[in-house]
C-alpha positions in Angstrom: 19.1 -4.3 18.7 18.5 -6.6 15.9 19.4 -5.5 12.4 16.4 -3.2 11.3 17.1 -4.2 7.7 14.7 -7.1 7.8 14.8 -9.5 4.7 11.9 -9.1 2.3 10.0 -12.3 3.3 6.8 -13.9 1.9 5.5 -16.0 4.8 4.7 -19.7 3.9 1.9 -20.6 4.2 0.2 -17.4 3.5 -1.8 -16.4 6.8 -5.6 -16.2 6.8 -6.7 -12.6 6.5 -9.7 -11.0 7.9 -9.8 -7.4 6.8 -12.6 -5.3 8.3 -14.2 -3.4 5.3 -15.3 0.2 6.4 -19.0 -0.7 6.4 -18.3 -3.5 9.0 -16.8 -1.3 11.7 -18.3 1.1 14.3 -17.4 3.0 17.4 -13.6 3.3 18.1 -12.4 1.4 14.9 -14.8 3.6 12.7 -13.3 6.7 14.2 -9.8 5.5 13.6 -10.6 4.6 10.1 -11.7 8.2 9.6 -8.8 9.7 11.3 -6.2 7.6 9.2 -7.9 8.5 5.9 -7.7 12.2 6.9 -4.3 12.1 8.1 -3.0 10.2 5.0 -5.3 12.2 2.6 -6.5 9.1 1.0 -10.1 8.3 0.0 -9.8 4.6 0.9 -8.7 2.2 3.8 -6.0 0.0 2.5 -6.3 -3.8 3.0 -3.4 -3.8 5.1 -4.9 -1.4 7.7 -8.2 -3.3 7.6 -6.5 -6.5 8.2 -4.7 -5.1 11.2 -8.1 -4.0 12.5 -9.1 -7.7 12.8 -6.9 -7.4 16.1 -8.7 -4.7 18.2 -5.8 -4.3 20.8 -3.0 -4.4 18.3 -4.7 -1.8 16.0 -5.6 0.5 18.8 -1.9 0.5 19.9 -0.6 0.7 16.6 -2.9 3.7 15.6 -2.2 5.5 18.7 1.5 5.4 18.3 1.6 6.1 14.5 -0.9 8.9 14.3 1.6 11.7 15.1 4.2 10.1 12.8 2.0 10.0 9.8 0.8 13.6 10.4 4.5 14.8 10.5 6.2 16.7 7.9 9.0 14.0 7.7 6.5 11.2 6.9 5.0 13.4 4.3 8.6 14.1 2.8 9.6 10.4 2.9 6.4 9.3 1.2 7.2 11.7 -1.5 10.7 10.6 -1.9 9.7 6.9 -2.1 7.3 7.7 -4.8 9.9 9.5 -6.9 12.3 6.5 -6.6 9.6 4.0 -7.5 8.5 6.0 -10.5 12.2 6.3 -11.5 12.7 2.8 -11.3 9.4 1.9 -13.2 10.8 4.0 -16.2 13.8 1.5 -16.1 11.2 -1.2 -16.9 10.4 0.8 -20.2 6.7 0.5 -20.3 5.2 1.2 -23.8 2.5 3.8 -24.0 -0.9 2.5 -23.9 -2.7 5.7 -24.9 -2.7 5.2 -28.7 -4.4 1.5 -28.2 -7.0 2.9 -25.9 -7.7 5.8 -28.3 -8.2 3.2 -31.0 -10.6 1.2 -28.9 -12.6 4.5 -28.5 -11.4 6.2 -25.2 -12.0 9.8 -25.2 -9.4 12.2 -23.7 -11.8 12.7 -20.7 -11.7 9.1 -20.0 -7.9 8.9 -20.3 -7.7 11.7 -17.8 -10.0 10.0 -15.4 -7.9 7.0 -15.3 -4.8 9.1 -14.8 -6.6 10.8 -12.0 -7.4 7.5 -10.5 -3.9 6.2 -10.8 -2.7 9.5 -9.2 -4.8 8.6 -6.0 -2.8 5.3 -5.5 0.4 6.8 -6.6 0.0 9.2 -3.6 -1.5 6.9 -1.3 0.3 3.7 -1.4 3.5 5.2 -0.1 2.1 5.8 3.3 0.5 2.5 3.7 4.0 0.9 2.7 5.6 3.1 5.3 3.1 2.0 8.0 3.4 -1.7 7.1 7.3 -1.4 7.5 7.0 0.2 10.9 4.7 -2.5 12.0 6.9 -5.3 10.9 10.0 -3.7 12.2 8.5 -3.2 15.7 6.9 -6.6 15.9 10.2 -8.4 14.9 12.5 -6.8 17.5 13.5 -3.6 15.8 12.8 0.1 17.1 12.4 3.5 15.5 15.4 5.9 16.2 12.6 8.7 16.3 15.4 11.1 14.9 13.0 12.8 12.1 11.2 15.9 12.4 8.0 15.7 14.3 6.5 19.0 13.2 3.0 18.3 11.8 2.4 18.9 8.1 0.3 21.7 7.4 -1.8 21.8 4.2 -2.6 19.3 1.5 -0.1 16.9 0.2 -2.5 14.4 -1.5 -4.7 14.8 -4.7 -7.8 16.9 -4.1 -10.6 15.1 -2.3 -13.0 13.5 -4.6 -16.0 11.0 -4.3 -15.5 7.6 -2.8 -13.9 4.9 -4.9 -16.0 2.8 -7.0 -14.7 -0.8 -6.8 -15.4 -3.6 -9.2 -15.8 -6.6 -6.8 -15.5 -10.0 -8.2 -19.2 -10.7 -7.6 -20.1 -7.6 -9.7 -17.8 -8.5 -12.5 -18.4 -10.5 -15.8 -16.4 -14.0 -16.7 -13.6 -12.0 -18.3 -12.8 -9.8 -15.5 -13.0 -12.5 -13.1 -10.4 -14.4 -15.0 -8.2 -11.2 -15.0 -8.5 -11.1 -11.2 -7.4 -14.7 -11.0 -4.5 -14.0 -13.3 -3.4 -11.0 -11.1 -3.8 -13.2 -7.8 -1.8 -16.0 -9.4 0.8 -13.8 -10.9 1.6 -11.9 -7.8 1.1 -14.8 -5.5 -1.7 -13.2 -3.3 -4.9 -14.5 -1.9 -6.8 -11.2 -2.8 -7.0 -8.3 -5.5 -5.7 -5.0 -4.3 -8.0 -2.0 -4.1 -6.0 -0.5 -7.0 -7.0 -3.1 -9.6 -10.8 -3.4 -8.3 -10.9 0.3 -8.7 -9.3 0.6 -12.1 -11.6 -2.4 -13.4 -14.2 0.4 -13.9 -12.7 0.4 -17.4 -12.3 -3.4 -17.9 -10.7 -3.1 -21.4 -8.2 -0.8 -20.1 -7.2 -2.8 -17.2 -6.8 -6.0 -19.4 -4.6 -4.2 -21.6 -2.4 -2.6 -18.8 -2.1 -5.8 -16.9 -1.2 -7.9 -20.0 1.9 -5.5 -20.4 2.7 -5.4 -16.7 2.4 -9.2 -15.9 5.7 -10.3 -17.6 7.6 -7.7 -16.0 6.7 -9.3 -12.5 8.7 -12.2 -13.3 11.7 -10.3 -14.5 15.1 -9.9 -12.6 14.8 -6.0 -13.1 11.5 -6.0 -11.4 12.6 -8.0 -8.4 15.7 -5.8 -8.0 13.4 -2.7 -7.9 11.2 -4.2 -5.4 14.2 -5.1 -3.1 15.5 -1.5 -3.6 12.2 -0.1 -2.4 12.2 -2.6 0.6 15.5 -1.6 1.8 15.1 2.1 1.3 11.8 2.1 3.1 13.3 0.3 6.1 16.3 2.7 6.3 13.8 5.6 6.4 11.4 4.0 8.8 14.1 3.0 11.2 16.4 6.2 11.1 14.6 9.1 9.6 11.1 9.2 10.9 10.0 11.0 14.2 8.5 8.9 17.1 6.7 11.5 19.1 4.4 9.1 21.0 7.3 6.8 21.9 5.8 3.7 20.2 7.9 0.8 21.2 8.3 -2.9 20.0 7.5 -4.4 23.5 4.1 -2.5 23.8 3.0 -3.5 20.2 3.9 -7.1 20.6 2.0 -7.1 23.9 -1.0 -5.6 22.4 -0.8 -8.2 19.6 -0.5 -11.1 21.8 -3.6 -9.9 23.6 -5.6 -10.6 20.5 -4.0 -13.8 18.9 -0.9 -15.8 18.7 1.9 -13.3 18.1 3.3 -15.6 15.2 0.0 -15.0 13.5 0.1 -11.2 13.6 3.7 -11.1 12.5 2.7 -13.4 9.5 0.2 -10.9 8.6 2.6 -8.0 8.9 5.2 -9.9 6.9 2.8 -10.4 4.0 1.8 -6.8 3.7 5.4 -5.6 4.0 6.4 -8.0 1.4 3.7 -7.3 -1.1 3.5 -3.5 -0.9 6.9 -2.6 -2.6 5.5 -4.7 -5.5 2.2 -2.8 -5.5 3.9 0.4 -5.5 6.2 -0.6 -8.5 3.1 -1.9 -10.4 1.2 1.5 -9.9 4.2 3.3 -10.9 4.3 1.2 -14.2 0.7 1.8 -14.9 1.1 5.5 -14.5 4.1 5.5 -17.0 2.0 3.7 -19.4 -0.4 6.7 -19.6 2.4 9.4 -19.1 
């Protein structure tokens, strides 16, 4: 079997993405979206899984195979361990507290707590999406899951208490300064879109501007790149050797399903993009969390 520790790889050129928003799906895919959010205990569909859903046979085969994985106690435990590692790493970047500056701007304690609560949603939810992206790329590129982890379903609540749906500040909703901020986020991260996290936090535009101005220089640093590489390697080790595989999801079957929808190379490029970007997103959210700790 090929070495499961795939290199962290940004595809060039970046593939075209066709994420299917929740309001655009119905039937089988709408049911899968609802099941996925319930299983992951998150209030939003990640752009990664909405991009996968553009390929219906592939998305069906993937969700059928990973549903019992993401519901397992092992998956929940490894998501929590990855979060702890990311937050420990973010502290190495020594983010300065933003709270005094925000209070000076007029932010009340209640507003700061609302921002912290939203960051908590992403701090919890990005880890399972990173694991899913890594499972997907591993299987598409010739690796397999050992299936050695505990497949016992997790019982109870592991995510933040369910709240209302996220309010996203889309570019067409935003004023010129926020659109410029979005452009800078895309340019700095090298991405063709703005992740849900930033669009949700843009509900407080002066907060997001201040937070991003402190985070952006870190993205170019060697310490930041090293942290992302560490998370990448850690995730692949957990995915390949520590997660269960009760539905016997196999690479050959997933590749065949992908090839039924599009050229396999196209789907692999999409998988590579998200598996590359998510360690950075996890690191960025951990940094934002530390700014308001």
